C-alpha positions as CSV (number, residue, x, y, z in Angstrom):
1,M,-6.2,-19.8,-7.9
2,T,-5.7,-16.2,-9.5
3,T,-5.5,-13.6,-7.2
4,L,-7.6,-10.9,-8.7
5,P,-5.8,-7.3,-8.9
6,L,-6.5,-4.5,-6.4
7,P,-8.9,-2.0,-7.0
8,T,-7.4,1.2,-8.5
9,L,-8.2,3.2,-5.1
10,A,-6.3,0.3,-3.3
11,V,-3.3,0.0,-5.2
12,F,-2.9,4.1,-5.2
13,A,-3.4,4.0,-1.6
14,K,-0.6,1.2,-1.0
15,R,1.8,2.9,-2.9
16,L,1.2,6.3,-1.9
17,K,1.7,5.1,1.9
18,Q,5.0,2.9,0.8
19,A,6.6,5.9,-1.3
20,R,5.7,8.4,1.8
21,H,7.3,6.1,4.6
22,A,10.2,5.7,2.1
23,R,10.9,9.3,1.8
24,G,10.2,10.0,5.8
25,L,7.5,12.0,5.4
26,S,4.2,12.1,7.5
27,Q,0.8,13.0,6.0
28,R,0.9,16.5,7.5
29,E,4.6,17.3,5.8
30,L,3.7,15.8,2.3
31,G,0.0,17.7,2.4
32,D,2.0,20.8,3.4
33,H,4.7,20.1,0.8
34,I,2.9,19.9,-2.3
35,G,0.4,23.1,-1.4
36,L,-2.5,21.7,0.3
37,G,-1.4,23.6,3.9
38,K,-0.6,21.2,6.7
39,Q,-4.0,20.7,8.3
40,V,-5.9,20.4,5.0
41,G,-3.2,18.3,3.5
42,S,-2.8,15.7,6.6
43,T,-6.6,15.0,6.1
44,R,-6.4,14.5,2.5
45,I,-3.5,12.4,2.3
46,N,-5.1,10.6,5.2
47,R,-8.1,10.1,3.5
48,Y,-6.1,9.0,0.0
49,E,-4.0,6.5,2.2
50,Q,-7.5,5.0,4.0
51,Q,-9.3,4.7,0.4
52,K,-11.8,7.4,1.6
53,A,-11.3,9.6,-1.3
54,R,-10.2,9.6,-4.6
55,C,-7.1,11.9,-6.1
56,D,-6.9,13.6,-9.0
57,M,-4.7,13.3,-11.7
58,D,-3.0,16.6,-11.1
59,T,-2.4,16.0,-7.2
60,A,-1.2,12.5,-7.9
61,A,1.2,14.2,-10.2
62,R,2.4,16.6,-7.5
63,I,2.4,14.0,-4.8
64,A,4.7,11.6,-6.9
65,K,7.3,14.7,-7.8
66,E,7.2,15.4,-4.2
67,L,7.9,11.8,-3.3
68,G,10.5,11.6,-6.1
69,V,8.8,8.5,-7.9
70,P,7.3,8.2,-11.3
71,L,3.6,8.6,-11.5
72,A,3.3,5.3,-12.7
73,F,4.4,3.9,-9.5
74,L,1.3,5.2,-7.8
75,F,-1.0,3.0,-10.2
76,A,1.1,-0.2,-10.4
77,E,-0.6,-3.1,-9.9
78,S,2.0,-5.5,-8.5
79,D,4.9,-5.2,-6.2
80,T,7.2,-6.4,-9.3
81,L,6.0,-3.6,-11.5
82,A,6.5,-1.1,-9.0
83,E,10.1,-2.1,-8.3
84,M,10.6,-1.9,-12.1
85,I,9.2,0.9,-12.5
86,L,11.3,2.4,-9.7
87,A,14.4,0.7,-10.7
88,F,13.9,1.5,-14.5
89,S,13.7,5.5,-13.0
90,K,17.0,5.7,-11.6
91,L,18.6,5.0,-14.9
92,T,19.9,7.2,-17.3
93,K,18.0,7.7,-20.5
94,T,20.8,6.1,-22.4
95,D,20.6,3.1,-19.8
96,Q,16.6,2.9,-20.1
97,G,16.6,2.8,-24.1
98,K,19.6,0.0,-23.8
99,L,17.5,-2.0,-21.2
100,L,14.2,-1.3,-23.2
101,A,15.7,-2.2,-26.7
102,E,16.9,-6.0,-24.6
103,L,13.3,-6.5,-23.1
104,K,11.6,-6.2,-26.8
105,K,14.4,-8.1,-28.1
106,K,13.6,-10.8,-25.4
107,I,10.0,-10.6,-25.8
108,A,10.2,-11.0,-29.6
109,S,12.2,-13.8,-29.3
110,K,9.9,-15.7,-27.0
111,S,7.0,-14.9,-29.5
112,D,9.0,-16.3,-32.1
113,K,8.8,-20.0,-30.5
């Protein structure tokens, strides 16, 4: 049986909470660090994590920057893709280029078969 992907709001909520916990930040601290203030920020981050509010892209980008994750991580539909995005982002630009070339080569060789 195929599992349907989570709705975007649920994916964002899951990844936000995951990254926030990994950084050891409370909702209040994260909200304050991205410029929303402690009280408003706490409420807003909680609403994002509870899927009660949609985050605009500028705020999502500030959240990603503060949490030290690529913006794409917050929208990765699978855990494997999320892990790959995080791992890839930690490589140097040179190593990213090499790995990307290897992946493209592997994909091309599979399509030739």
